[in-house]
SERO-368186 format. One record per atom (N, C-alpha, C, CB): residue in three letters; x, y negated, z negated. Coordinates in steps of 0.1 Angstrom, whole numbers, plus 5000, padded with zeros to 4 digits. Glycine has a CB too. Layout:
alaXYZ/...
***
This chain:
met239078653516/met238378783515/met239178893521/met236978773521/lys239778863532/lys240578963539/lys241779013531/lys241078903553/glu242278923523/glu243478963515/glu243079063504/glu244078833508/lys241779063500/lys241379153489/lys240979293495/lys240179093482/lys240779303508/lys240279423514/lys241279543513/lys239879403528/leu242479513516/leu243579613516/leu243779673502/leu244879563521/pro243979593491/pro244179643478/pro242879723473/pro244479533468/leu241779683477/leu240479753473/leu240479883480/leu239279663476/thr240779893492/thr240780023499/thr241780113493/thr241079993514/gly242980063490/gly243980143484/gly243580203470/gly245280073482/ala242880113462/ala242480153449/ala241380263450/ala241980033441/val240480243460/val239380343462/val239880473466/val238280293472/leu240880473476/leu241480603480/leu242280663469/leu242380573492/trp242880593461/trp243680643450/trp242880713440/trp244480533443/ile241780653436/ile240880703426/ile240080823432/ile239880603421/leu239580813444/leu238880923451/leu239781043453/leu238380873465/gly240981023456/gly241881133458/gly242181203445/gly243181083464/leu242381133434/leu242581193421/leu241381273417/leu242881083411/ala240181223419/ala238981293416/ala238781413424/ala237681203418/leu238981403437/leu238881523446/leu239881633442/leu239081483461/phe241081593439/phe242081683435/phe241681763422/phe243481613433/leu241181693412/leu240781753400/leu239581843402/leu240481643389/ile238681803410/ile237481883413/ile237882013420/ile236481803421/gly238881993430/gly239282113437/gly240082213429/gly240182063448/leu240782163418/leu241382253409/leu240482343401/leu242282183399/asn239282293399/asn238282373391/asn237382463399/asn237482273384/ile237482453413/ile236682543421/ile237682653426/ile236082463433/his237282783423/his238182893427/his237782963440/his238182993415/ser237882893451/ser237682943464/ser238382863474/ser236082943467/asp238182893487/asp238882813497/asp238382673497/asp238582883511/val237182643494/val236682513493/val237482433483/val235182503490/gly237782483471/gly238582423461/gly239982393466/gly238582503449/ser240482483473/ser241882463479/ser241882343489/ser242382593486/trp240882343497/trp240782233507/trp240482093500/trp239682263517/leu239682103490/leu239481973482/leu240681923476/leu238381993472/ser241482013471/ser242781973465/ser243681913475/ser243482093458/val243781973487/val244681923497/val244181783502/val244682013509/ile242881773504/ile242381643509/ile242481533498/ile240881653512/gly242381573485/gly242581483474/gly243981443473/gly242181553461/asn244981533475/asn246381493475/asn246681393486/asn247281613476/ile246081413498/ile246381323509/ile245781183506/ile245781383522/cys244581183501/cys243881053498/cys244680983487/cys242481073494/phe245081053477/phe245780993466/phe247080933471/phe246081103455/phe247881003479/phe249180943483/phe248980833493/phe249981053489/val247980843502/val247680733511/val247280603503/val246580763521/gly246480623493/gly246080503485/gly247180453477/gly244980553475/leu248080543472/leu249280493464/leu250180423473/leu249980613458/gly250380473486/gly251180403495/gly250680263499/gly251380483508/ile249380253501/ile248780123504/ile248980023492/ile247280133507/glu248780073480/glu249079983468/glu250479943467/glu248580063455/gly251380033471/gly252779993471/gly253179893481/gly253680123473/val252579903493/val252779803503/val252179663499/val252079843517/val251079663493/val250479543488/val251379483477/val249079563483/trp251879563469/trp252679513458/trp253979453463/trp253079623448/met254579513473/met255779463479/met255579333487/met256479563489/arg254379323494/arg254079203500/arg253879083490/arg252779213508/asn253179113480/asn253079003469/asn254378973463/asn252079053459/arg255179063461/arg256479033455/arg257378953464/arg257179163451/arg257378993477/arg258178913486/arg257678773488/arg258178983500/ser256378763489/ser255778623490/ser256078543478/ser254278633493/ala256078593466/ala256278523454/ala257778483453/ala255878603441/ser258678573457/ser260078543456/ser260478443467/ser260978673458/gly259778443478/gly259978353489/gly259578213485/gly259278383501/glu258578193477/glu258078063472/glu259078013462/glu256678073466/asp259678103453/asp260578063443/asp261878013450/asp260978173434/gln262278073461/gln263578033468/gln263377893475/gln263978133477/lys262177873480/lys261877743487/lys261877633477/lys260577753494/glu261377653465/glu261377543455/glu262777513450/glu260477593443/ala263677603449/ala264977583444/ala265877503453/ala265677713440/
***
């Protein structure tokens, strides 16, 4: 269960950030500007988490292949 928590968090942040960014673009005030900034931050943090999870899975898979050979 613990292995699934990090990718799920990254995916939620990624989607939430994209949604906040798009909502912020459609609001023409300071609130919209702040929503866009917060959305960008959430999006990139979620994308970074997904990248880290992907690299961990790739390294663990390549490590298993090298041990078998």
